[in-house]
C-alpha positions in Angstrom: -2.6 22.2 -21.6 -4.7 18.8 -22.7 -6.1 17.1 -20.0 -7.3 13.3 -20.0 -9.7 11.8 -18.0 -10.7 8.0 -17.9 -12.9 7.4 -15.2 -14.4 4.9 -12.7 -17.4 4.8 -14.9 -15.4 3.1 -17.7 -17.2 5.2 -20.7 -14.8 6.5 -22.3 -11.8 9.0 -22.5 -12.2 12.7 -22.1 -10.0 15.1 -23.9 -10.1 18.7 -22.8 -7.7 21.1 -24.5 -7.7 24.5 -21.3 -6.2 27.5 -21.4 -5.0 28.8 -17.5 -3.8 32.5 -16.7 -2.5 33.1 -13.3 -2.7 37.0 -12.3 -3.8 37.5 -8.8 -6.3 34.7 -8.9 -6.2 31.4 -11.9 -8.5 32.1 -14.7 -9.3 28.9 -16.7 -10.8 28.7 -20.2 -12.0 24.9 -21.9 -11.7 25.9 -25.5 -12.7 22.4 -26.7 -13.4 19.0 -26.0 -14.8 15.7 -26.4 -15.6 12.4 -25.0 -14.0 9.3 -27.1 -16.0 6.2 -26.4 -13.4 3.4 -25.5 -13.3 0.7 -28.7 -15.4 -2.1 -27.4 -12.4 -4.8 -26.9 -10.3 -2.1 -25.1 -13.6 -1.0 -22.8 -14.2 -5.3 -22.1 -10.3 -5.1 -21.0 -10.4 -2.0 -18.7 -13.3 -3.2 -17.0 -11.6 -6.6 -16.1 -8.1 -5.1 -15.4 -8.1 -6.0 -11.9 -8.7 -9.4 -12.8 -5.9 -9.8 -15.3 -2.3 -11.5 -14.7 0.7 -9.4 -14.3 1.8 -9.8 -17.7 -1.6 -9.3 -19.6 -1.8 -6.1 -17.1 1.4 -4.8 -18.1 0.5 -5.4 -21.8 -2.8 -3.4 -21.1 -0.8 -0.8 -19.3 1.1 0.0 -22.6 -1.5 -0.4 -25.0 -3.7 1.9 -23.3 -1.2 4.6 -23.2 -0.7 4.4 -26.7 -4.2 4.5 -27.5 -4.7 7.3 -25.6 -1.8 9.6 -27.0 -2.9 8.4 -30.6 -6.6 9.7 -29.6 -4.6 12.9 -28.3 -2.3 13.3 -31.9 -5.4 12.8 -33.7 -7.9 15.6 -31.5 -4.6 18.0 -31.8 -4.4 17.7 -35.5 -7.6 18.0 -36.3 -8.4 21.2 -34.3 -4.9 23.1 -34.7 -4.0 23.0 -31.6 -0.6 23.5 -29.7 -0.4 22.4 -26.2 2.5 22.5 -24.0 1.9 19.3 -22.6 -0.8 16.5 -21.8 -1.8 15.7 -18.4 -3.4 12.0 -18.0 -5.3 10.7 -14.7 -4.7 7.4 -16.4 -7.4 4.4 -15.6 -7.3 3.3 -11.9 -7.0 -0.8 -11.4 -6.2 -1.0 -8.0 -6.5 1.9 -5.3 -5.3 0.6 -1.6 -3.9 3.5 0.0 -3.8 1.5 3.1 -1.6 -1.2 1.7 0.6 1.9 0.0 -0.9 1.4 -3.8 -2.8 2.9 -6.2 -2.5 2.1 -9.8 -3.5 3.9 -12.9 -2.4 2.5 -16.2 -1.9 4.4 -19.4 1.9 4.0 -19.7 3.4 7.3 -19.9 6.1 6.9 -22.2 4.0 4.6 -24.6 1.2 7.9 -24.5 4.8 10.2 -25.1 5.8 8.6 -28.2 2.2 7.9 -29.8 1.2 12.0 -29.3 4.8 13.6 -29.4 4.1 15.4 -26.3 5.6 15.9 -23.3 2.9 14.0 -20.8 2.2 14.2 -17.0 0.8 11.1 -15.0 1.1 9.0 -12.0 -0.4 11.9 -10.0 -1.7 9.8 -6.8 1.4 7.7 -5.8 3.7 10.2 -4.1 1.1 11.2 -1.8 0.3 7.3 -0.7 4.0 7.3 -0.2 3.6 10.1 2.2 0.9 8.2 4.0 -1.9 9.9 2.4 -4.9 8.7 0.3 -3.7 9.9 -3.2 -7.7 11.0 -3.2 -9.5 13.1 -4.3 -7.0 15.1 -6.1 -9.6 17.8 -7.8 -9.9 19.8 -4.5 -7.2 22.3 -5.7 -8.7 22.9 -8.3 -11.8 23.3 -6.8 -9.8 25.5 -4.2 -8.3 27.8 -7.0 -10.3 27.5 -10.2 -14.0 27.3 -8.3 -13.5 28.7 -5.0 -16.4 31.0 -5.3 -18.8 27.6 -4.7 -19.5 26.6 -1.0 -19.3 23.4 -2.1 -18.4 21.6 -5.1 -19.5 18.0 -5.6 -18.6 15.5 -8.6 -20.8 12.7 -9.6 -18.9 10.3 -11.7 -18.5 6.8 -10.9 -18.0 7.6 -7.3 -19.7 10.6 -5.7 -16.7 13.1 -3.9 -17.3 16.4 -2.2 -15.0 19.3 -1.2 -15.2 22.3 0.7 -13.6 24.9 2.3 -13.7 25.2 6.1 -11.7 27.7 8.2 -9.5 28.4 5.3 -8.3 24.9 4.6 -9.8 22.6 1.8 -11.4 19.2 2.9 -12.9 16.6 0.7 -13.4 13.0 0.4 -15.1 10.3 -1.3 -18.9 10.3 -0.3 -20.4 7.3 -1.7 -20.3 5.2 -5.0 -22.6 6.7 -7.7 -22.3 5.9 -11.2 -20.6 2.4 -10.7 -23.2 1.1 -9.3 -26.2 2.9 -11.1 -24.9 1.8 -14.2 -24.3 -1.8 -12.9 -28.1 -2.0 -12.2 -29.3 -0.2 -15.3 -27.1 -3.1 -17.2 -29.4 -5.5 -15.7 -32.5 -3.5 -17.3 -30.6 -3.8 -20.5 -29.5 -0.1 -20.6 -25.7 1.5 -20.3 -27.1 4.2 -17.8 -30.2 5.3 -16.4 -30.7 8.1 -18.7 -32.3 11.3 -16.5 -32.9 8.5 -13.9 -36.2 7.2 -15.7 -35.7 3.6 -14.6 -34.9 4.8 -10.9 -38.2 7.1 -10.9 -40.3 3.6 -11.9 -38.9 2.1 -8.8 -39.7 2.0 -5.1 -37.7 2.5 -2.1 -36.7 -1.0 -0.6 -36.7 -0.1 3.1 -34.4 -2.9 4.2 -32.0 -2.7 1.8 -31.8 1.4 2.2 -31.4 0.4 6.2 -28.3 -1.8 5.5 -26.6 0.5 2.8 -27.1 3.8 5.4 -25.2 1.5 8.2 -22.1 0.8 6.1 -18.8 1.6 8.1 -17.5 3.3 5.5 -19.7 6.1 6.4 -18.6 6.2 10.0 -15.1 6.9 8.8 -13.9 10.4 9.9 -11.4 12.4 8.1 -9.6 11.7 5.1 -11.0 9.0 3.0 -11.4 7.6 -0.3 -13.3 4.4 -2.1 -12.0 2.3 -4.6 -13.8 -0.7 -6.8 -12.4 -3.1 -4.1 -15.0 -1.4 -1.7 -17.9 -2.2 -4.2 -18.6 -5.9 -2.7 -19.7 -4.8 0.4 -22.7 -3.3 -1.4 -23.2 -5.9 -3.6 -23.7 -8.3 -1.1 -26.7 -5.9 0.4 -27.8 -5.2 -3.4 -28.2 -8.6 -4.8 -31.4 -9.1 -5.9 -34.3 -11.9 -5.6 -37.5 -11.5 -7.3 -38.2 -8.5 -4.9 -35.2 -6.6 -5.6 -35.9 -5.9 -9.3 -33.7 -3.7 -10.6 -35.9 -0.5 -11.0 -36.5 -1.0 -7.3 -33.0 -1.3 -6.6 -32.0 1.9 -8.6 -34.7 3.9 -6.8 -33.1 3.0 -3.6 -29.6 3.8 -4.2 -30.6 7.5 -5.8 -32.4 8.0 -2.3 -29.2 6.4 -0.3 -27.0 8.8 -2.4 -28.9 11.6 -1.9 -29.3 11.0 2.3 -25.2 10.7 2.3 -24.8 13.6 0.7 -27.7 15.6 2.8 -25.5 14.1 5.7 -22.3 16.1 4.8 -23.8 19.2 3.6 -24.2 21.9 5.9 -26.0 25.1 5.4 -23.8 28.5 5.8 -25.3 31.0 8.1 -27.5 33.9 6.9 -27.1 33.2 3.0 -28.2 30.5 0.6 -25.6 27.7 0.3 -23.8 27.6 -3.2 -23.4 24.0 -4.6 -21.3 23.3 -7.8 -22.8 19.8 -9.5 -20.4 18.2 -12.2 -20.1 14.8 -13.6 -22.4 12.5 -15.5 -24.5 12.0 -12.1 -25.4 15.8 -12.6 -28.0 14.8 -15.5 -29.7 12.3 -13.4 -32.9 14.3 -13.2 -34.5 12.1 -10.6 -31.3 12.1 -8.3 -31.2 15.8 -8.5 -34.7 16.0 -7.7 -34.2 14.0 -4.5 -31.1 15.6 -3.3 -33.1 19.0 -3.7 -36.0 17.5 -1.4 -33.5 15.7 1.1 -31.3 19.5 1.5 -34.0 21.6 1.3 -34.1 25.4 0.0 -31.5 26.5 2.5 -29.0 25.3 -0.4 -28.9 26.5 -4.1 -27.8 24.0 -7.0 -25.9 26.1 -9.6 -26.3 25.4 -13.0 -22.9 24.4 -14.5 -23.7 24.6 -17.9 -22.6 21.1 -20.0 -19.1 21.8 -20.7 -18.0 21.9 -17.4 -20.4 19.1 -16.0 -19.0 16.8 -18.8 -15.1 17.7 -18.4 -14.3 19.5 -15.4 -12.2 16.2 -14.2 -10.3 16.5 -17.4 -10.0 20.5 -16.9 -8.7 19.7 -13.3 -6.1 17.3 -14.3 -4.8 20.0 -17.2 -4.4 22.3 -14.1 -2.5 19.3 -12.0 -0.2 19.1 -15.1 0.5 23.1 -14.7 1.0 22.8 -11.4 3.4 19.9 -11.5 5.3 21.6 -14.4 5.6 24.9 -12.2 6.8 22.6 -8.9 3.9 24.1 -6.9 1.7 22.2 -4.9 -1.3 20.4 -6.4 -2.1 17.8 -3.6 -3.7 18.8 -0.3 -2.8 16.9 3.0 -5.8 18.7 4.5 -7.8 16.4 2.0 -5.7 13.1 1.9 -4.6 12.9 5.5 -0.7 13.1 4.0 2.4 14.0 5.7 2.6 17.4 3.8 0.8 18.8 1.1 2.9 17.8 -2.2 3.2 18.1 -6.1 2.4 14.6 -7.6 3.0 13.5 -11.0 5.8 11.8 -13.4 6.9 13.9 -16.4 7.7 12.0 -19.4 9.6 14.0 -21.8 12.9 13.0 -23.9 15.7 14.8 -23.4 
C-alpha cells in the first residue's frame, strides 16, 4: 500500500510505501518513503483554501488530486513498486464536526486517473455523519501496530494523543503544535523553528501563558478535536506588541504545549511509562527538553527513529486503506464519539 499524508503544517506531501502482514497480530514495514515539497503556487493555494469561493475550491480539489497522483506515479516508477492501492488523507480545509462537515480536498477520481491505481480517501465523513468527530483517525493504527506503548503522541500541525484504558482505545487532539510554532517562526523569517532554537532564546510570557491555559477547549471532556477554525482563539491572545517578540511567544507556546501534554499523561503503576513521540515536533529538541522536565522520570520517551518520526501518519493511512479494503473497522467510536465503530473511506476504482 501507499499512504499519502498532507498535514495541517502545509509543508509537503508524505508518500510512504508500506507492507502489512496479519498473523496473530499485525506487522508493518515502511519500505521506502519521502516528502515531496509543495510547488510554491500550490502550497500558497492550499494554505488559503479555506478562504476560496466554491468554484476555486472545487478546481483546487481536482488539481491537488491530480498533482498527488502524478507524484505517486513518479514515485512508483522510480522505485519499481507494485502497490495494491493508494490511501490518501487529503488536505483538510474545513473541520466542523459540530456542523456535520469535515472536508479534505484531493479529488479521488483525479488522483486515480493520474496514478492508475485504486484510491481510497475521504476517511472522516462517515464517522462525522454517525455523530463522531471524524478525528483522530490514527488511533486504530496505534492500537493494532503500536499497542506495546503506553502512549502514542503525534506532534504535527496539531498535537494528539492515544492510549489504552480498560481495553478501550481513547484519543483526542490535545492542543495546536506546528500550526502555531511555524506561524511565529515565520515572523522571524524562518519556515519553522529548527531544533526549537528560536524558542530557547525567548522567555515565558506569564500572563499570556495563563490565558492560554484557560482556553475553554481544555475543559472539554471525552471526544474532541481541533481544526484551523479554532486558531483564532489562540491568535487573539498571542497577537504581539513590542513586549511580545516572536521568540518570547515561541518559548511561551513550547511551555504551554508541554504543560497541556503533562496534564493528560498519567503514569502506570509500578513501572516506567513508555511514550512514543512522532511527527515533525519530535525534532524540536527544546520542546522535548521542556516536556521531559514537565513529566518527570516516571515517563520514558522511546526513540522512534527518523523513518517513523517522519512517516508514521502516512503509514497509518496506508493501514486505514488496508482495513477499508478488508471491510474491517478503521475508526473507533471510543475515540471519536460516533454512535458505532465504522469502516470509513471511499474507494475509487474503474469497473
